[in-house]
C-alpha positions as CSV (number, residue, x, y, z in Angstrom):
1,X,-38.6,-10.8,16.7
2,X,-42.1,-11.6,18.2
3,X,-43.6,-8.5,16.7
4,X,-42.1,-9.3,13.3
5,X,-43.6,-12.8,13.4
6,X,-47.1,-11.3,14.2
7,X,-46.7,-8.8,11.4
8,X,-45.9,-11.7,9.0
9,X,-49.0,-13.6,10.2
10,X,-51.2,-10.5,9.6
11,X,-49.7,-10.0,6.1
12,X,-50.3,-13.6,5.2
13,X,-53.9,-13.5,6.4
14,X,-54.5,-10.4,4.3
15,X,-53.2,-12.1,1.2
16,X,-55.2,-15.2,2.0
17,X,-58.5,-13.2,2.3
18,X,-58.2,-11.8,-1.2
19,X,-58.0,-15.4,-2.5
20,X,-60.4,-17.3,-0.1
21,X,-63.1,-14.6,0.0
22,X,-64.1,-14.7,-3.7
23,X,-64.1,-18.5,-3.5
24,X,-66.3,-18.4,-0.4
25,X,-68.6,-15.9,-2.0
26,X,-69.1,-18.2,-5.0
27,X,-69.8,-21.2,-2.8
28,X,-72.3,-19.3,-0.7
29,X,-74.0,-17.9,-3.9
30,X,-74.3,-21.5,-5.2
31,X,-76.1,-22.5,-2.0
32,X,-78.4,-19.5,-2.4
33,X,-79.2,-20.5,-5.9
34,X,-80.0,-24.1,-5.0
35,X,-82.2,-22.9,-2.1
36,X,-84.1,-20.5,-4.3
37,X,-84.8,-23.3,-6.8
38,X,-85.9,-25.6,-4.0
39,X,-88.3,-23.0,-2.6
40,X,-86.4,-21.9,0.5
41,X,-85.9,-18.3,-0.6
42,X,-86.2,-16.0,2.5
43,X,-84.0,-18.0,4.8
44,X,-81.4,-18.5,2.1
45,X,-81.3,-14.8,1.3
46,X,-80.9,-13.9,5.0
47,X,-78.1,-16.5,5.3
48,X,-76.4,-15.2,2.2
49,X,-76.7,-11.6,3.4
50,X,-75.1,-12.5,6.7
51,X,-72.2,-14.3,4.8
52,X,-71.7,-11.3,2.6
53,X,-71.7,-8.9,5.5
54,X,-69.0,-10.9,7.3
55,X,-67.0,-11.1,4.0
56,X,-67.2,-7.3,3.6
57,X,-66.0,-6.8,7.2
58,X,-63.1,-9.1,6.6
59,X,-62.3,-7.2,3.4
60,X,-62.4,-3.8,5.2
61,X,-60.1,-5.2,7.9
62,X,-57.6,-6.5,5.3
63,X,-57.6,-3.2,3.4
64,X,-57.3,-1.1,6.6
65,X,-53.7,-1.7,7.7
66,X,-53.0,-0.4,11.2
67,X,-49.8,-2.3,12.0
68,X,-46.5,-0.4,11.7
69,X,-42.9,-1.1,12.5
70,X,-43.6,0.5,15.9
71,X,-46.7,-1.6,16.7
72,X,-46.3,-3.5,19.9
73,X,-46.9,-7.3,20.0
74,X,-50.0,-6.7,22.1
75,X,-51.5,-4.4,19.4
76,X,-50.6,-6.9,16.7
77,X,-52.1,-9.8,18.7
78,X,-55.3,-7.8,19.1
79,X,-55.6,-7.4,15.3
80,X,-55.1,-11.2,14.9
81,X,-57.8,-11.8,17.5
82,X,-60.2,-9.7,15.5
83,X,-59.6,-11.9,12.4
84,X,-60.3,-14.9,14.7
85,X,-63.6,-13.4,15.9
86,X,-64.8,-12.7,12.4
87,X,-63.9,-16.2,11.4
88,X,-65.9,-17.5,14.4
89,X,-68.9,-15.4,13.3
90,X,-68.6,-16.8,9.8
91,X,-68.4,-20.3,11.2
92,X,-71.7,-19.7,13.2
93,X,-73.4,-18.5,10.0
94,X,-72.2,-21.5,8.0
95,X,-73.5,-23.7,10.8
96,X,-77.0,-22.5,9.9
97,X,-76.8,-24.8,6.9
98,X,-78.2,-27.3,9.2
99,X,-81.4,-25.2,9.5
100,X,-81.6,-24.7,5.8
101,X,-81.5,-28.5,5.3
102,X,-83.6,-29.6,8.2
103,X,-80.7,-31.2,9.9
104,X,-79.1,-32.3,6.6
105,X,-82.2,-34.4,5.6
106,X,-83.2,-32.6,2.4
107,X,-82.1,-33.8,-1.0
108,X,-79.7,-30.9,-1.2
109,X,-77.8,-31.9,2.0
110,X,-75.0,-33.9,0.2
111,X,-74.3,-31.0,-2.0
112,X,-74.2,-28.6,1.0
113,X,-71.8,-31.0,2.9
114,X,-69.5,-31.0,-0.1
115,X,-69.6,-27.2,-0.3
116,X,-69.0,-27.0,3.5
117,X,-66.0,-29.3,3.1
118,X,-64.6,-27.2,0.3
119,X,-65.1,-23.9,2.3
120,X,-63.4,-25.5,5.3
121,X,-60.5,-26.8,3.3
122,X,-60.1,-23.4,1.7
123,X,-60.1,-21.7,5.1
124,X,-57.3,-23.9,6.3
125,X,-55.3,-23.7,3.0
126,X,-55.3,-19.9,2.9
127,X,-55.1,-19.3,6.6
128,X,-52.1,-21.4,7.6
129,X,-50.4,-18.5,9.3
130,X,-53.0,-18.1,12.0
131,X,-54.6,-21.3,13.2
132,X,-57.4,-19.8,15.4
133,X,-59.0,-18.1,12.4
134,X,-59.3,-21.5,10.5
135,X,-60.2,-23.5,13.6
136,X,-62.9,-21.0,14.6
137,X,-64.4,-21.2,11.1
138,X,-64.5,-25.0,10.6
139,X,-65.2,-26.4,14.1
140,X,-68.8,-25.4,14.8
141,X,-70.2,-26.1,11.2
142,X,-68.5,-29.5,11.0
143,X,-69.5,-30.5,14.5
144,X,-73.1,-29.6,13.9
145,X,-73.1,-31.4,10.5
146,X,-71.6,-34.5,12.1
147,X,-74.2,-34.4,14.9
148,X,-77.1,-33.9,12.5
149,X,-76.0,-36.7,10.3
150,X,-75.4,-39.0,13.3
151,X,-78.9,-38.2,14.6
152,X,-80.5,-39.2,11.3
153,X,-79.5,-42.8,12.1
154,X,-78.4,-45.6,9.9
155,X,-75.1,-47.2,9.2
156,X,-74.3,-45.0,6.2
157,X,-75.0,-41.8,8.3
158,X,-72.9,-43.2,11.1
159,X,-70.0,-43.7,8.7
160,X,-70.6,-40.2,7.2
161,X,-70.6,-38.6,10.6
162,X,-67.4,-40.4,11.5
163,X,-65.9,-39.2,8.2
164,X,-66.9,-35.6,9.0
165,X,-65.2,-35.9,12.4
166,X,-62.0,-37.3,10.9
167,X,-62.1,-34.4,8.4
168,X,-62.6,-31.9,11.3
169,X,-59.6,-33.4,13.1
170,X,-57.5,-33.3,10.0
171,X,-58.5,-29.6,9.4
172,X,-57.6,-28.7,13.0
173,X,-54.3,-30.6,12.9
174,X,-53.5,-29.0,9.5
175,X,-54.3,-25.5,10.8
176,X,-52.1,-26.0,13.9
177,X,-49.3,-27.6,11.9
178,X,-49.4,-24.8,9.3
179,X,-49.3,-22.1,11.9
180,X,-46.3,-23.8,13.6
181,X,-44.4,-24.1,10.3
182,X,-45.3,-20.5,9.3
183,X,-44.1,-19.1,12.7
184,X,-40.9,-21.2,12.5
185,X,-40.1,-20.0,9.0
186,X,-40.8,-16.5,10.1
187,X,-38.6,-16.9,13.2
188,X,-35.8,-18.3,11.1
189,X,-36.1,-15.4,8.7
190,X,-35.8,-12.8,11.4
191,X,-32.9,-14.7,13.1
192,X,-31.2,-14.8,9.7
193,X,-31.8,-11.1,9.3
194,X,-30.5,-10.4,12.8
195,X,-27.5,-12.6,12.2
196,X,-26.8,-10.8,8.9
197,X,-27.2,-7.4,10.6
198,X,-24.9,-8.5,13.4
199,X,-22.3,-9.8,10.9
200,X,-22.6,-6.4,9.1
201,X,-22.1,-4.6,12.3
202,X,-19.2,-6.8,13.2
203,X,-17.7,-6.3,9.7
204,X,-17.5,-2.6,10.5
205,X,-15.8,-3.1,13.9
206,X,-12.2,-3.9,14.8
207,X,-12.6,-6.9,17.1
208,X,-9.6,-5.9,19.2
209,X,-10.4,-2.3,20.1
210,X,-14.1,-2.2,19.2
211,X,-13.4,0.8,17.1
212,X,-14.7,1.1,13.6
213,X,-12.5,-0.6,11.0
214,X,-11.9,0.8,7.5
215,X,-15.2,-0.5,6.2
216,X,-17.1,0.9,9.2
217,X,-15.3,4.2,8.7
218,X,-16.4,4.3,5.1
219,X,-20.0,3.6,6.1
220,X,-19.9,6.3,8.8
221,X,-18.5,8.9,6.4
222,X,-21.2,8.1,3.9
223,X,-23.8,9.2,6.4
224,X,-22.2,12.5,7.3
225,X,-23.9,15.6,5.9
226,X,-22.1,18.5,4.2
227,X,-23.9,20.9,6.6
228,X,-21.8,19.5,9.4
229,X,-18.5,20.4,7.8
230,X,-15.8,21.3,7.5
231,X,-14.3,18.1,8.8
232,X,-10.9,17.3,10.4
233,X,-9.3,13.9,9.7
234,X,-6.3,12.9,11.9
235,X,-4.3,9.9,10.8
236,X,-2.5,8.6,13.9
237,X,0.4,6.2,13.5
238,X,2.3,4.7,16.4
239,X,6.1,5.1,16.6
240,X,8.0,2.2,18.0
241,X,5.1,-0.2,18.1
242,X,7.0,-3.0,16.3
243,X,9.6,-3.0,19.1
244,X,6.8,-3.8,21.5
245,X,5.7,-6.9,19.6
246,X,9.3,-7.9,19.1
247,X,10.3,-7.4,22.7
248,X,7.2,-8.3,24.7
249,X,5.1,-10.4,22.3
250,X,1.9,-9.8,20.4
251,X,-0.4,-10.2,23.5
252,X,1.2,-7.2,25.2
253,X,1.1,-5.4,21.8
254,X,-2.6,-6.0,21.5
255,X,-3.1,-4.7,25.1
256,X,-1.2,-1.6,24.2
257,X,-3.4,-1.0,21.1
258,X,-6.5,-1.2,23.3
259,X,-5.0,1.3,25.7
260,X,-4.2,3.6,22.8
261,X,-7.7,3.4,21.5
262,X,-9.1,4.3,24.9
263,X,-6.7,7.3,25.2
264,X,-7.7,8.6,21.8
265,X,-11.4,8.2,22.8
266,X,-10.6,10.1,25.9
267,X,-9.4,13.1,23.9
268,X,-11.8,12.9,21.0
269,X,-14.4,15.7,20.6
270,X,-18.0,14.9,21.2
271,X,-19.5,13.1,18.2
272,X,-16.2,12.2,16.7
273,X,-15.7,9.0,14.6
274,X,-12.8,6.9,15.6
275,X,-11.4,3.9,13.6
276,X,-8.5,1.6,13.6
277,X,-7.6,1.0,9.9
278,X,-4.3,-0.8,10.2
279,X,-2.0,-2.6,12.6
280,X,-1.1,0.5,14.5
281,X,-2.9,3.2,12.5
282,X,-5.9,5.1,13.8
283,X,-8.2,7.7,12.3
284,X,-10.0,10.4,14.3
285,X,-12.6,12.3,12.3
286,X,-14.8,15.1,13.6
287,X,-16.6,18.2,12.4
288,X,-14.3,21.2,13.0
289,X,-17.0,23.1,14.9
290,X,-17.6,20.3,17.4
291,X,-14.3,20.6,19.1
292,X,-13.5,23.5,21.5
293,X,-9.8,23.0,20.5
294,X,-8.2,23.5,17.1
295,X,-6.5,20.6,15.4
296,X,-3.1,22.1,16.3
297,X,-4.1,22.0,20.0
298,X,-5.7,18.6,20.0
299,X,-2.9,16.8,18.2
300,X,-0.2,17.4,20.8
301,X,-2.6,16.4,23.5
302,X,-3.3,13.1,21.8
303,X,0.4,12.5,21.2
304,X,1.2,13.2,24.8
305,X,-1.5,10.8,26.0
306,X,-0.2,8.0,23.7
307,X,3.4,8.7,24.6
308,X,2.6,8.5,28.3
309,X,4.9,5.7,29.7
310,X,3.3,2.4,30.2
311,X,4.5,0.5,33.4
312,X,4.4,-2.8,31.5
313,X,6.8,-1.5,28.9
314,X,10.1,-0.8,30.7
315,X,12.5,-0.9,27.8
316,X,10.4,0.4,24.9
317,X,8.9,3.9,24.5
318,X,5.9,4.2,22.2
319,X,5.0,7.5,20.6
320,X,2.8,8.8,17.8
321,X,2.9,10.8,14.7
322,X,-0.2,12.5,13.3
323,X,-1.1,13.7,9.8
324,X,-4.0,16.2,9.7
325,X,-6.3,17.1,6.8
326,X,-9.2,19.5,6.8
327,X,-11.9,19.2,4.2
328,X,-15.3,20.6,3.4
329,X,-16.4,17.2,1.9
330,X,-16.1,14.0,3.9
331,X,-14.5,11.7,1.2
332,X,-12.6,8.8,2.7
333,X,-10.1,8.2,-0.1
334,X,-9.1,11.8,-0.4
335,X,-9.0,12.4,3.4
336,X,-6.8,9.3,4.1
337,X,-4.5,10.1,1.1
338,X,-3.8,13.6,2.2
339,X,-3.7,12.9,5.9
340,X,-1.2,10.1,5.1
341,X,1.0,12.5,3.1
342,X,0.9,14.8,6.1
343,X,1.7,11.9,8.4
344,X,4.9,11.1,6.6
345,X,5.9,14.7,6.5
346,X,5.5,14.6,10.3
347,X,7.6,11.5,10.6
348,X,10.4,13.1,8.7
349,X,10.5,15.7,11.5
350,X,11.0,12.9,14.1
351,X,8.9,11.1,16.6
352,X,5.9,12.6,18.4
353,X,5.3,15.2,15.7
354,X,2.2,16.3,13.8
355,X,1.8,18.0,10.5
356,X,-1.2,19.8,8.9
357,X,-1.7,19.2,5.2
358,X,-1.2,22.6,3.6
359,X,-0.6,24.2,0.2
360,X,3.0,23.2,0.3
361,X,2.2,19.6,0.9
362,X,-0.6,19.8,-1.7
363,X,2.0,20.9,-4.3
364,X,4.3,18.0,-3.2
365,X,1.5,15.5,-3.5
366,X,0.6,16.8,-6.9
367,X,4.2,16.4,-7.9
368,X,4.2,12.8,-6.7
369,X,1.0,12.1,-8.6
370,X,2.5,13.7,-11.7
371,X,5.6,11.6,-11.4
372,X,3.6,8.4,-10.9
373,X,1.4,9.3,-13.8
374,X,4.2,10.0,-16.2
375,X,6.6,7.2,-15.2
376,X,5.5,4.5,-17.5
377,X,5.6,6.8,-20.5
378,X,9.1,8.0,-19.5
379,X,10.4,4.4,-19.3
380,X,8.8,3.4,-22.6
381,X,10.0,6.5,-24.4
382,X,13.6,6.2,-23.0
383,X,13.4,9.5,-21.1
384,X,14.2,7.6,-18.0
385,X,17.7,6.3,-18.5
386,X,20.8,5.0,-16.6
387,X,24.0,7.0,-16.2
388,X,27.1,5.5,-14.9
389,X,29.4,6.7,-12.1
390,X,33.0,5.5,-12.5
391,X,34.7,3.4,-9.8
392,X,38.4,3.9,-9.5
393,X,41.5,2.3,-8.0
394,X,43.1,4.9,-5.7
395,X,46.6,3.8,-6.4
396,X,46.5,3.9,-10.2
397,X,43.4,6.0,-11.0
398,X,42.4,3.2,-13.3
399,X,38.6,2.8,-13.9
400,X,37.6,-0.7,-12.6
401,X,33.9,-0.3,-12.7
402,X,30.8,1.7,-13.1
403,X,27.6,2.0,-11.0
404,X,24.3,2.4,-12.9
405,X,22.3,5.3,-11.5
406,X,18.8,6.4,-12.6
407,X,18.3,9.8,-14.3
408,X,15.1,11.4,-15.4
409,X,14.6,14.9,-16.6
410,X,10.9,15.5,-16.1
411,X,9.5,18.1,-18.5
412,X,7.7,19.9,-15.7
413,X,9.5,19.1,-12.5
414,X,13.1,18.9,-13.8
415,X,15.5,16.3,-12.4
416,X,13.8,13.5,-10.4
417,X,15.9,11.8,-7.8
418,X,16.4,8.0,-7.9
419,X,14.5,7.5,-4.6
420,X,11.5,9.4,-6.0
421,X,11.6,7.3,-9.2
422,X,11.8,4.0,-7.2
423,X,9.1,5.0,-4.8
424,X,6.8,6.0,-7.8
425,X,7.6,2.7,-9.5
426,X,6.7,0.7,-6.4
427,X,3.4,2.6,-5.9
428,X,2.4,2.1,-9.5
429,X,3.5,-1.5,-9.9
430,X,6.2,-0.6,-12.3
431,X,9.2,-1.7,-10.2
432,X,9.8,-4.9,-12.2
433,X,9.7,-2.9,-15.4
434,X,12.1,-0.3,-14.0
435,X,14.5,-2.9,-12.8
436,X,14.5,-4.7,-16.1
437,X,15.1,-1.4,-17.9
438,X,18.1,-0.6,-15.7
439,X,19.5,-4.1,-16.2
440,X,19.2,-3.9,-19.9
441,X,21.1,-0.6,-19.8
442,X,23.8,-2.3,-17.8
443,X,23.9,-5.1,-20.4
444,X,24.3,-2.5,-23.1
445,X,27.2,-0.9,-21.1
446,X,28.9,-4.3,-20.7
447,X,28.6,-5.0,-24.4
448,X,30.3,-1.7,-25.2
449,X,33.1,-2.5,-22.7
450,X,33.5,-5.9,-24.3
451,X,33.8,-4.3,-27.8
452,X,36.5,-2.0,-26.4
453,X,38.3,-5.0,-24.9
454,X,37.8,-3.9,-21.3
455,X,36.6,-7.2,-19.8
456,X,38.3,-6.3,-16.5
457,X,35.7,-3.5,-15.8
458,X,32.5,-4.4,-14.0
459,X,29.1,-2.7,-14.1
460,X,27.0,-2.6,-10.9
461,X,23.3,-2.2,-10.4
462,X,21.3,-1.8,-7.2
463,X,18.7,-4.4,-6.3
464,X,16.4,-4.4,-3.3
465,X,15.9,-7.7,-1.3
466,X,12.2,-6.9,-1.5
467,X,12.3,-7.3,-5.3
468,X,14.1,-10.6,-4.9
469,X,11.5,-11.6,-2.3
470,X,8.3,-11.0,-4.2
471,X,9.3,-11.2,-7.9
472,X,11.2,-13.3,-10.4
473,X,14.0,-10.8,-11.0
474,X,16.6,-13.6,-10.8
475,X,14.9,-15.4,-13.8
476,X,14.8,-12.1,-15.7
477,X,18.5,-11.4,-15.1
478,X,19.7,-14.8,-16.0
479,X,17.4,-15.1,-19.0
480,X,18.6,-11.8,-20.5
481,X,22.3,-12.6,-19.8
482,X,21.9,-15.9,-21.8
483,X,19.9,-14.2,-24.6
484,X,22.4,-11.4,-25.1
485,X,25.5,-13.5,-24.3
486,X,26.7,-11.0,-21.8
487,X,29.6,-12.1,-19.5
488,X,28.1,-12.6,-16.0
489,X,31.5,-12.0,-14.4
490,X,31.3,-8.3,-15.6
491,X,28.0,-7.7,-13.7
492,X,27.8,-6.8,-10.0
493,X,24.6,-6.6,-8.0
494,X,24.6,-4.4,-5.0
495,X,22.2,-5.4,-2.3
496,X,21.3,-3.4,0.7
497,X,20.1,-5.5,3.6
498,X,16.5,-4.7,4.6
499,X,14.1,-6.1,7.1
500,X,11.7,-7.8,7.3
501,X,12.2,-10.1,4.3
502,X,11.8,-13.8,3.6
503,X,15.5,-14.6,4.1
504,X,15.3,-18.1,2.8
505,X,13.7,-17.0,-0.5
506,X,16.1,-14.1,-0.9
507,X,19.1,-16.4,-0.1
508,X,17.9,-18.9,-2.7
509,X,17.7,-16.3,-5.5
510,X,21.0,-14.6,-4.5
511,X,22.6,-18.1,-4.6
512,X,21.3,-18.6,-8.2
513,X,22.8,-15.2,-9.3
514,X,26.1,-15.9,-7.5
515,X,26.4,-19.4,-9.0
516,X,26.0,-17.9,-12.5
517,X,29.2,-15.9,-11.8
518,X,27.6,-12.5,-10.9
519,X,29.4,-10.6,-8.1
520,X,27.3,-9.9,-5.1
521,X,28.1,-6.7,-3.3
522,X,26.9,-5.8,0.2
523,X,25.9,-2.1,-0.2
524,X,25.8,0.7,2.4
525,X,27.7,-1.5,4.9
526,X,27.6,0.0,8.4
527,X,24.1,1.4,8.2
528,X,20.5,0.2,8.2
529,X,20.2,-3.5,8.8
530,X,23.6,-4.6,7.7
531,X,25.3,-6.9,10.2
532,X,28.7,-8.6,10.6
533,X,26.9,-11.9,10.2
534,X,26.3,-11.1,6.6
535,X,30.1,-11.2,6.0
536,X,30.0,-15.0,6.8
537,X,28.1,-15.5,3.5
538,X,30.6,-16.8,1.1
539,X,28.7,-15.3,-1.8
540,X,29.5,-11.8,-0.8
541,X,32.4,-10.7,-3.0
542,X,32.6,-7.0,-2.0
543,X,31.4,-4.6,0.6
544,X,30.8,-0.9,0.1
545,X,31.5,1.3,3.1
546,X,28.6,3.7,3.4
547,X,29.2,7.4,2.4
548,X,28.2,8.5,5.9
549,X,31.5,7.1,7.2
550,X,33.6,8.4,4.2
551,X,32.4,12.0,3.9
552,X,34.8,14.2,6.0
553,X,36.7,11.1,6.9
554,X,39.9,13.2,7.3
555,X,38.2,15.1,10.2
556,X,36.9,12.2,12.2
557,X,39.3,9.9,14.1
558,X,36.4,7.7,15.1
559,X,35.2,7.2,11.5
560,X,38.8,6.4,10.5
561,X,39.0,3.7,13.1
562,X,35.7,2.2,12.0
563,X,36.7,2.2,8.3
564,X,40.1,0.7,9.2
565,X,38.3,-2.1,11.1
566,X,36.1,-2.9,8.1
567,X,39.0,-2.9,5.7
568,X,41.0,-5.2,7.9
569,X,38.0,-7.5,8.4
570,X,37.4,-7.6,4.6
571,X,41.1,-8.4,4.0
572,X,40.9,-11.3,6.6
573,X,37.8,-12.7,5.0
574,X,39.0,-12.3,1.5
575,X,36.3,-9.8,0.6
576,X,37.1,-6.7,-1.5
577,X,36.3,-3.4,0.3
578,X,35.5,-0.2,-1.5
579,X,34.3,3.2,-0.3
580,X,31.6,5.4,-1.8
581,X,30.9,9.1,-1.4
582,X,34.5,10.3,-1.7
583,X,34.3,14.1,-2.2
584,X,37.7,15.6,-1.1
585,X,41.3,14.8,-1.8
586,X,42.0,14.5,1.9
587,X,39.4,11.8,2.2
588,X,40.9,10.0,-0.8
589,X,44.4,10.1,0.8
590,X,43.1,8.9,4.1
591,X,41.3,5.9,2.5
592,X,44.4,5.0,0.6
593,X,46.5,5.2,3.7
594,X,44.1,2.9,5.5
595,X,44.4,0.3,2.8
596,X,41.1,0.9,0.8
597,X,42.1,0.9,-2.9
598,X,38.7,1.1,-4.6
599,X,36.4,4.1,-4.4
600,X,33.8,6.3,-6.1
601,X,32.5,9.7,-5.5
602,X,32.1,13.3,-6.8
603,X,35.8,13.8,-6.3
604,X,36.3,11.7,-9.4
605,X,33.1,12.0,-11.3
606,X,29.4,12.2,-10.9
607,X,27.3,9.8,-13.0
608,X,27.8,10.2,-16.7
609,X,25.9,9.3,-19.9
610,X,27.0,6.0,-21.4
611,X,29.2,7.6,-24.1
612,X,30.9,10.0,-21.6
613,X,31.4,7.2,-19.1
614,X,33.1,5.0,-21.6
615,X,35.4,7.9,-22.6
616,X,36.1,8.9,-19.0
617,X,39.8,9.1,-18.0
618,X,40.6,10.0,-14.4
619,X,44.0,11.1,-15.4
620,X,42.6,14.1,-17.3
621,X,40.6,15.4,-14.4
622,X,43.5,17.3,-12.7
623,X,41.8,16.9,-9.3
624,X,38.5,18.4,-10.4
625,X,35.3,16.5,-10.3
626,X,33.3,15.7,-13.4
627,X,29.6,16.5,-13.1
628,X,26.4,15.6,-14.7
629,X,25.8,17.8,-17.7
630,X,22.1,18.1,-17.1
631,X,21.9,17.5,-13.4
632,X,22.9,19.5,-10.3
633,X,25.3,17.2,-8.4
634,X,24.5,18.9,-5.1
635,X,20.9,18.1,-5.6
636,X,21.7,14.5,-6.6
637,X,24.1,13.8,-3.8
638,X,23.0,11.0,-1.5
639,X,20.2,10.0,-3.7
640,X,21.2,6.5,-4.5
641,X,18.5,4.0,-3.6
642,X,18.5,0.4,-2.4
643,X,16.5,-0.6,-5.5
644,X,17.0,-0.1,-9.2
645,X,18.6,3.3,-8.7
């Protein structure tokens, strides 16, 4: 900072010289002209020559910059001292005015005193950054002038001498005060710059682990040269970290993140860039040529280091999954996108796995982008529609309901499964539009059933608690029901419990829907986050036993016991129980024998277009399953989603 202040003083002196020197030259030329007219030519010429020589030296000094960003404070101080010495020399020459005026006794003396005062004031005005230069210039001429005037005697001269001394004191004080203010302003400027630089550095750092954050990673990548490539990006995501926070608290969780950061650093190649870009997500970026090990060798070592048991975590094991992307060009968005896609491919393989982004994943990513790109158009054009899977009574084969399931025949990729559709809608911000589209399809189905006089048949749609949590889907449903005069009692909303959600907000919206007469169904009971506590909710009218317990039910005594327990529990609580995923006659018979009378599945029918669903008659199937005309049922099996599928 000190060197910066000295550089500012030098810069200000240079600017001041280019203003004060012409003024000083004019004033000295005025004195020369007066002296020439009054007959004192030779002395005045010599005096003016000396002044001009000093001005030229000061000009050369100002034009010849020798200070650089690397200049030491000592070197900068020496340059300032040189300005001070030249100012002192100029002050000595201006003191010679006393000789030209015989001790300020000639008739021109008052004019010279005025000129001297102006030159002194100009020196202080344009040299506030460095007080010694101004003080060196004004002190000697003014002291000599005051002394000469005082020696001339008389009250008027005494007062004039006193005035000159006051002027000198004012000039010296002004020079010192100006320098102090200039240095303080310069100091504040550099402190502000240093603070801003520190804030910028801090904005690029994760305060917990001291690794780069996302902003810092972006800045680091922007400085990488293509010549250093190709680059390897590893996206490292911790497995089981949430359990650490839930079990031991966030302080222990934070300590673990710091340990993980150090373990990653311990295995990172030399010159690697490491960042923490999320709660438990880390990025390791390095030139492929800088590591003695391949990415396929380095990733397992990092996973093993992270998964190494921590003595503070007795009941929780933390692991890591890694997505790897290799690129010739270090572009953050592309690298993170493709490494993230590889990461989730690794997670599908289980914990403590890694996956390299390859051509197969590249095709899958392109498929996802294509689906996301075309989704809105498909919704608006009606290409994305709802088909309806019948729900039957097992004792009479009567159709008692339908479940709306998404269908989309993509022109390039063929049949798109409901989970893919819902995921794409969530990623593109179209989930609300998708949900409304499915709901309007359900309303149309209900209206057709009403026209056929089948008011005892219900139509179900899936709804995610996350949609209830963040949107106004309840307002949308109730508004459309009123606008179309659709009987709310014929609508069922199937909700799969998920966590974490704002339970109070979700409960409020579920309550509004239930109070309107809509049946609330607890979907996929027995899996995920569904709990027995949910059955205490009086708004739950029905529970659906998950297909994982129903498929091959006839071959599993344990599953039969579980299903029986759920059926008995529902009967006790007055909640209707139905089963999904019925695919064989044996499973149907077992369910019926256990007391479950409502079911759906491929044994009866796959999802059907609206017209076929309305015409569906289980009695005409002769035990064979109806299938989607345009969809492969095997491919669509198990593809229902917890959202608008």
